[in-house]
C-alpha positions, -999 to 999 in steps of 0.1 A, spaced: 0 0 0 15 34 -10 19 60 17 9 97 13 27 125 28 3 154 35 15 190 33 -10 200 61 -38 186 82 -66 197 58 -90 168 57 -107 179 24 -73 180 6 -65 146 20 -98 132 8 -94 148 -26 -59 132 -30 -72 98 -20 -102 99 -43 -81 110 -73 -55 83 -66 -82 57 -63 -100 68 -95 -66 68 -114 -57 33 -102 -91 17 -107 -101 35 -138 -138 36 -128 -160 47 -99 -169 12 -87 -133 1 -85 -123 33 -68 -150 29 -43 -138 -7 -35 -103 6 -30 -115 31 -6 -139 8 12 -170 28 4 -201 23 -18 -203 35 -54 -229 60 -43 -206 74 -16 -178 77 -42 -201 96 -66 -212 120 -38 -175 127 -31 -168 134 -67 -195 160 -67 -186 174 -33 -150 178 -41 -158 190 -77 -135 164 -93 -135 164 -131 -143 127 -137 -160 113 -168 -167 76 -173 -137 56 -183 -113 86 -182 -88 94 -155 -92 128 -139 -66 154 -147 -41 162 -119 -42 199 -128 -71 218 -144 -67 224 -181 -69 259 -193 -88 269 -224 -90 234 -239 -117 233 -266 -111 198 -279 -102 186 -314 -109 210 -342 
């Protein structure tokens, strides 16, 4: 199990990092929820609460993209 070093004791930042890492590793909401030991519904609530940019089957970006309009 990997270890995380937190910059501070901000619980929301820690939760965000764990959710992003779980989504990246699992590749989907159900798998990420299993990694975190929560339900799929609880994972979806956290994605909304933390405003994570997650679409089905796509890994969330680590940093927000600026001005991306997609393919032309």
